[in-house]
C-alpha positions as CSV (number, residue, x, y, z in Angstrom):
1,N,-116.3,125.9,57.3
2,S,-117.6,123.8,54.6
3,Y,-115.7,122.7,51.5
4,K,-118.5,124.2,49.4
5,N,-117.5,127.7,50.6
6,L,-113.9,127.3,49.3
7,K,-113.3,129.2,45.9
8,V,-110.8,126.3,45.0
9,W,-113.7,123.7,45.3
10,E,-116.0,126.1,43.3
11,R,-113.6,126.5,40.5
12,S,-112.7,123.0,40.2
13,V,-116.4,122.0,39.9
14,E,-116.6,124.6,37.2
15,I,-113.7,122.9,35.5
16,V,-115.5,119.5,35.6
17,L,-118.5,121.0,33.9
18,I,-116.4,122.6,31.1
19,V,-114.3,119.3,30.7
20,Y,-117.6,117.3,30.2
21,A,-118.7,119.7,27.5
22,V,-115.4,119.6,25.7
23,V,-115.1,115.8,25.9
24,K,-118.4,115.2,24.7
25,K,-117.2,116.2,21.2
26,F,-114.3,113.9,21.2
27,P,-114.5,111.1,18.7
28,K,-116.9,108.2,19.8
29,E,-113.9,105.8,19.9
30,E,-112.4,107.8,22.6
31,M,-115.4,107.5,25.0
32,Y,-113.8,104.7,27.2
33,A,-110.3,105.9,26.7
34,L,-108.8,109.4,26.9
35,S,-112.4,110.9,27.4
36,D,-112.8,108.7,30.5
37,Q,-109.5,109.4,31.9
38,I,-110.0,113.2,31.5
39,R,-113.4,113.1,33.1
40,R,-112.0,111.0,36.0
41,A,-109.0,113.3,36.6
42,A,-111.3,116.5,36.4
43,I,-113.8,114.9,39.0
44,S,-111.0,113.8,41.3
45,V,-110.1,117.5,42.1
46,P,-113.1,118.7,43.7
47,S,-113.9,115.2,45.2
48,N,-110.5,115.1,46.9
49,I,-110.8,118.7,48.2
50,A,-114.2,117.7,49.7
51,E,-112.9,114.5,51.1
52,G,-109.6,116.2,52.6
53,M,-111.7,119.0,54.2
54,G,-114.0,116.1,55.8
55,R,-111.1,114.6,57.5
56,Q,-110.4,115.1,61.2
57,F,-106.6,115.5,61.2
58,K,-104.4,118.1,59.3
59,K,-102.1,115.3,58.0
60,E,-105.1,113.5,56.3
61,T,-106.5,116.7,55.0
62,L,-103.0,117.5,53.4
63,Q,-102.9,114.1,51.8
64,F,-106.2,114.6,50.0
65,L,-105.3,118.2,49.0
66,H,-102.1,116.9,47.5
67,I,-104.0,114.3,45.5
68,A,-106.2,116.9,44.2
69,R,-103.2,119.0,43.1
70,G,-101.9,115.8,41.4
71,S,-105.0,115.3,39.6
72,L,-104.9,118.9,38.3
73,Y,-101.4,118.1,36.8
74,E,-102.9,114.8,35.4
75,L,-105.7,116.7,33.7
76,E,-103.4,119.2,32.3
77,T,-101.3,116.4,30.6
78,Q,-104.3,114.7,29.3
79,L,-105.7,117.9,27.8
80,F,-102.3,118.6,26.2
81,I,-102.5,115.0,24.6
82,A,-106.1,115.7,23.6
83,N,-105.1,118.8,21.8
84,D,-102.1,117.0,20.1
85,L,-104.7,114.6,18.8
86,N,-106.8,117.4,17.4
87,F,-109.8,116.4,19.6
88,M,-110.1,120.0,20.8
89,K,-109.6,123.6,19.8
90,A,-106.4,125.5,20.8
91,E,-108.7,128.1,22.3
92,Q,-110.4,125.5,24.4
93,L,-107.0,124.2,25.7
94,E,-105.8,127.6,26.5
95,S,-108.9,128.7,28.5
96,L,-108.8,125.4,30.4
97,L,-105.0,125.7,31.1
98,L,-105.9,129.3,32.6
99,Q,-108.5,127.8,34.7
100,L,-106.2,124.8,35.9
101,E,-103.5,127.4,36.7
102,D,-105.9,129.3,38.8
103,S,-107.1,126.2,40.7
104,R,-103.6,125.2,41.3
105,R,-102.7,128.5,42.8
106,L,-105.7,128.4,45.1
107,L,-105.1,124.8,46.0
108,S,-101.5,125.6,46.8
109,G,-102.6,128.5,49.0
110,L,-104.9,126.1,50.9
111,I,-102.2,123.6,51.2
112,N,-99.8,126.1,52.5
113,Y,-102.5,127.3,55.1
114,F,-102.8,123.7,56.4
115,E,-98.9,123.3,56.5
116,N,-98.1,126.4,58.2
117,N,-101.0,126.8,60.7
118,S,-99.7,125.2,64.0
119,N,-103.2,125.7,65.6
120,L,-104.6,122.8,63.4
121,K,-104.2,119.3,64.7
């Protein structure tokens, strides 16, 4: 199956689109600082899911899925900081946090599938 059929990949791409819209409203002086870091962390999630699913061996796939999950935590932290700096509205943060939690839950399920499926090499 293609990574594009995975709900977690679809959701993480949606997060990227929302993050780009939110970050666009950050102060201009943040364009190459926190804004850039937030965009990179967001993009890292679906990118690492795709790369992991393209790997031949389970161990490699799991490595990239774990990196994707780490990027979700990184993104969450950066969004908290952006909110603390008043770069975004509390409602935006709350909505994004719910989406991050949903993606983390889906990604953890995919990781568990690979870890617990002995038929995969």
